[in-house]
C-alpha positions as CSV (number, residue, x, y, z in Angstrom):
1,X,127.2,213.2,48.2
2,X,129.4,215.8,47.0
3,X,127.0,217.5,45.1
4,X,124.3,217.5,47.9
5,X,126.9,218.8,50.5
6,X,128.0,221.5,48.1
7,X,124.5,222.4,47.3
8,X,123.6,222.5,51.2
9,X,126.7,224.7,51.8
10,X,125.9,227.0,49.4
11,X,122.3,227.2,50.6
12,X,123.1,227.8,53.8
13,X,126.2,230.3,54.0
14,X,125.6,232.2,50.2
15,X,128.7,234.4,49.9
16,X,129.7,235.4,53.4
17,X,130.7,238.9,53.2
18,X,133.0,238.6,55.9
19,X,135.1,236.4,53.6
20,X,134.9,237.8,50.1
21,X,135.5,241.2,51.5
22,X,138.9,240.2,52.8
23,X,139.9,237.8,49.6
24,X,139.1,238.3,46.2
25,X,136.1,236.1,44.9
26,X,137.3,233.1,42.5
27,X,134.8,234.7,39.9
28,X,136.5,237.8,40.4
29,X,140.1,236.6,39.8
30,X,138.1,234.7,36.7
31,X,137.0,238.2,35.7
32,X,140.2,240.0,36.3
33,X,141.7,237.1,33.7
34,X,139.5,237.4,31.3
35,X,140.1,241.6,31.0
36,X,143.9,241.0,31.1
37,X,143.0,238.6,27.8
38,X,140.9,240.9,26.2
39,X,143.5,244.0,27.0
40,X,146.2,241.9,25.4
41,X,144.8,239.5,22.7
42,X,141.8,242.0,21.7
43,X,143.8,243.7,18.6
44,X,145.0,243.1,15.4
45,X,143.5,241.9,12.1
46,X,142.7,238.4,13.7
47,X,140.6,239.3,16.3
48,X,138.2,236.0,15.8
49,X,141.1,233.8,15.4
50,X,142.7,235.5,18.7
51,X,139.5,235.4,20.6
52,X,139.3,231.3,19.6
53,X,142.5,230.8,20.8
54,X,141.9,232.7,24.1
55,X,138.5,230.8,25.1
56,X,140.5,227.5,24.3
57,X,143.6,228.3,26.6
58,X,141.3,229.5,29.3
59,X,139.1,226.5,29.3
60,X,142.1,223.9,28.9
61,X,143.7,226.2,32.0
62,X,140.5,225.7,34.1
63,X,140.3,222.1,33.5
64,X,144.0,221.5,34.5
65,X,143.1,223.6,37.6
66,X,139.6,221.3,38.3
67,X,141.7,218.4,37.9
68,X,144.5,219.3,40.1
69,X,142.1,220.0,42.9
70,X,139.8,217.3,42.3
71,X,143.0,215.0,42.7
72,X,143.4,216.4,46.3
73,X,142.3,213.6,48.9
74,X,139.2,213.3,50.2
75,X,136.2,215.4,49.2
76,X,136.1,218.6,51.2
77,X,137.9,220.7,48.6
78,X,135.4,219.5,46.0
79,X,132.5,220.7,48.3
80,X,133.8,224.0,48.7
81,X,134.9,224.7,45.3
82,X,130.9,223.8,44.2
83,X,129.3,225.7,47.1
84,X,131.3,228.9,46.0
85,X,130.9,228.7,42.4
86,X,127.1,228.2,43.0
87,X,124.9,231.4,43.5
88,X,121.2,229.9,44.8
89,X,121.5,231.8,48.2
90,X,123.0,234.9,46.9
91,X,120.5,234.6,43.7
92,X,117.7,234.6,46.2
93,X,119.1,237.3,48.2
94,X,119.3,239.6,45.7
95,X,116.0,239.1,44.1
96,X,114.4,239.3,47.0
97,X,116.1,242.3,47.9
98,X,114.4,244.1,44.9
99,X,111.1,243.2,46.5
100,X,112.1,244.5,49.5
101,X,112.9,248.1,48.0
102,X,109.8,248.3,46.1
103,X,107.8,247.7,48.8
104,X,109.7,251.2,50.2
105,X,109.7,253.3,46.9
106,X,110.0,252.6,43.2
107,X,113.0,254.5,43.3
108,X,114.3,252.0,46.0
109,X,113.1,249.3,43.5
110,X,115.1,250.7,40.7
111,X,118.3,251.3,42.7
112,X,118.2,247.8,43.9
113,X,117.4,246.1,40.4
114,X,120.4,248.1,39.0
115,X,122.5,245.7,40.7
116,X,121.5,242.5,39.1
117,X,120.5,243.7,35.7
118,X,122.3,245.6,32.9
119,X,119.4,247.5,31.4
120,X,118.3,251.1,32.2
121,X,116.2,251.4,34.9
122,X,116.1,255.2,35.6
123,X,112.5,255.5,34.1
124,X,111.2,251.9,35.2
125,X,107.7,251.8,36.8
126,X,106.8,249.4,39.7
127,X,106.0,246.6,36.9
128,X,109.1,246.9,34.8
129,X,111.0,246.9,38.2
130,X,109.3,243.8,39.2
131,X,109.8,242.4,35.7
132,X,113.3,242.9,35.5
133,X,113.6,240.9,39.1
134,X,111.9,238.2,37.9
135,X,113.5,238.1,34.3
136,X,116.8,237.7,36.3
137,X,115.8,235.2,38.7
138,X,114.4,232.8,35.7
139,X,117.8,233.4,33.8
140,X,120.3,233.5,36.7
141,X,118.7,230.1,38.0
142,X,119.9,228.5,34.9
143,X,122.9,230.1,34.5
144,X,123.8,230.4,38.4
145,X,122.7,227.0,39.7
146,X,121.0,224.5,37.3
147,X,123.8,224.7,34.7
148,X,126.8,224.5,37.2
149,X,125.1,221.7,39.1
150,X,124.7,219.9,35.7
151,X,128.4,220.5,34.6
152,X,129.7,219.3,37.8
153,X,127.8,216.0,37.6
154,X,128.6,215.2,34.4
155,X,132.6,216.6,34.5
156,X,133.5,217.3,38.3
157,X,135.8,220.4,39.1
158,X,136.9,220.3,35.4
159,X,133.6,220.5,33.9
160,X,132.0,222.9,36.5
161,X,135.5,225.4,35.8
162,X,135.0,225.2,32.0
163,X,131.6,226.1,32.4
164,X,132.2,228.7,34.9
165,X,135.1,230.6,32.8
166,X,133.1,230.2,29.8
167,X,129.8,231.9,31.5
168,X,132.3,234.5,33.0
169,X,134.0,235.1,29.6
170,X,130.4,235.1,27.8
171,X,129.3,238.0,30.3
172,X,132.2,240.3,29.9
173,X,133.1,239.7,26.3
174,X,130.2,238.0,24.8
175,X,128.7,241.1,23.1
176,X,128.0,242.4,19.3
177,X,129.7,245.8,19.8
178,X,132.7,247.0,17.5
179,X,135.2,246.1,20.2
180,X,133.6,242.3,20.9
181,X,131.7,241.0,17.7
182,X,134.9,239.2,16.8
183,X,136.9,238.5,19.6
184,X,134.0,237.7,21.9
185,X,132.5,235.3,19.1
186,X,134.0,232.3,20.3
187,X,133.3,232.4,23.9
188,X,129.4,233.6,22.8
189,X,129.0,230.4,21.2
190,X,130.7,228.1,23.4
191,X,128.8,229.7,26.4
192,X,125.3,229.0,24.4
193,X,126.1,225.3,23.5
194,X,127.2,224.7,27.3
195,X,123.8,225.8,28.4
196,X,121.7,224.5,25.9
197,X,120.7,221.6,27.7
198,X,121.0,223.2,31.5
199,X,118.4,226.2,30.4
200,X,116.1,223.4,28.8
201,X,116.1,221.7,32.0
202,X,115.7,224.3,34.3
203,X,112.2,225.3,32.4
204,X,111.2,221.6,33.1
205,X,112.3,221.9,36.6
206,X,110.2,225.2,36.9
207,X,107.4,223.7,35.3
208,X,107.3,220.7,37.3
209,X,107.3,222.8,40.6
210,X,104.5,225.3,39.3
211,X,102.3,223.0,37.1
212,X,100.6,226.2,35.8
213,X,101.3,225.8,32.1
214,X,101.6,223.0,29.5
215,X,104.5,222.4,28.1
216,X,103.3,223.3,24.5
217,X,103.0,226.9,25.8
218,X,106.6,227.2,27.1
219,X,107.8,225.6,23.7
220,X,105.7,228.3,21.8
221,X,107.1,230.9,23.7
222,X,110.9,230.2,24.4
223,X,111.8,231.3,21.0
224,X,110.8,234.8,21.3
225,X,113.2,235.3,23.3
226,X,116.7,237.6,21.9
227,X,118.7,234.6,23.9
228,X,118.6,230.9,22.4
229,X,119.0,229.4,26.2
230,X,117.7,232.2,28.5
231,X,114.4,232.3,26.6
232,X,113.3,228.8,28.2
233,X,113.4,229.3,32.0
234,X,112.0,232.6,31.3
235,X,109.2,231.3,29.4
236,X,108.7,228.7,32.6
237,X,108.7,231.3,34.8
238,X,106.4,233.4,32.9
239,X,103.5,231.0,32.4
240,X,104.2,229.6,35.9
241,X,103.6,232.8,37.6
242,X,101.0,233.5,34.7
243,X,103.0,237.1,34.4
244,X,104.3,238.8,31.5
245,X,107.8,239.1,31.0
246,X,110.2,240.5,28.7
247,X,108.8,243.0,26.3
248,X,110.2,246.4,25.7
249,X,112.9,248.0,27.4
250,X,116.2,250.7,27.1
251,X,119.6,249.9,27.0
252,X,122.2,252.6,27.0
253,X,119.4,255.2,26.3
254,X,118.1,253.2,23.2
255,X,114.8,251.4,23.4
256,X,114.6,247.9,22.0
257,X,111.1,246.6,21.3
258,X,111.5,242.8,22.1
259,X,108.2,240.8,22.1
260,X,106.7,239.9,25.4
261,X,107.0,236.4,26.6
262,X,103.3,235.0,27.8
263,X,101.9,238.3,26.8
264,X,98.6,237.2,28.1
265,X,99.9,236.9,31.8
266,X,99.8,239.6,34.3
267,X,101.4,243.2,33.2
268,X,100.8,244.7,36.3
269,X,103.4,243.1,38.8
270,X,104.8,244.5,42.0
271,X,106.7,242.9,45.2
272,X,104.3,240.1,45.9
273,X,105.1,238.5,42.3
274,X,108.8,239.0,43.4
275,X,108.1,236.6,46.2
276,X,106.0,234.2,44.3
277,X,109.1,233.8,42.1
278,X,111.7,233.4,44.6
279,X,109.4,230.5,46.2
280,X,110.2,229.0,42.8
281,X,113.6,229.5,43.1
282,X,113.9,227.5,46.6
283,X,110.9,225.0,45.0
284,X,113.5,224.1,41.8
285,X,116.6,223.9,44.3
286,X,114.7,221.6,46.3
287,X,113.5,219.1,43.5
288,X,117.5,219.3,42.1
289,X,118.5,218.3,45.6
290,X,116.2,215.4,45.7
291,X,117.1,214.2,42.3
292,X,121.0,214.3,43.4
293,X,120.1,212.2,46.3
294,X,117.7,209.9,43.9
295,X,121.1,209.7,41.8
296,X,123.2,209.2,44.8
297,X,121.1,206.2,46.0
298,X,121.1,204.6,42.5
299,X,124.6,204.3,42.3
300,X,125.1,202.4,46.0
């Protein structure tokens, strides 16, 4: 019941601006802690070891905090923490905002999509803006919705907080840059491990609510992605909407010649395709809620 109520509360309220404009969001606090660890421990001749110890200590602290919160009598704390750390409503809002902006102009679409992707957006055309928004929808559906639900179902608040701190650490220090290649190695690898099942589960859920492609096409295209996990929901979304995703893009002024996922799909994308992706987000959420309800019935 806690999982169901947490999902419903997140879908209803999302991230209320009136609250998070007054107090820091827990994800912001986690980010500040990771930033402090980066500044304090990412130095010297043993950066990989320090990175391993850092992510280990962060996970131990997250598990301890989760255990303490979970020990509070009643379910209200668990429900609130879960709702805060789920991202269904905020993901839908951010992706849908790109579609609305793109209907105004390509420039508006570029500015809106720049808020949710890390690639260069200055020279994007209409299709590239829409493609980026749809990719973000697929990847963040896994990272921000299905994976937190999965780890909460497996390990309660300790499992959820361990996942959240690891995923945040990967997004901040898990890059192959001169500064973070060694220090962020452990965070990136542990995040890959924690997302191994949720990413594939997300792909299965997307397939189930679209039913356009066969599983074989998803299995074929998922490994084309540069990420060992993000390729799964992205391939499922690409085939489910019959659009081509991924492909060449620019980071820090440098073009990367990535292959397309579902290259035979539609390349001429626009705001209507973003709308279709948003509908998939809600269908997957609904299916996940139904599965949670089914699990609850089986335990009664």
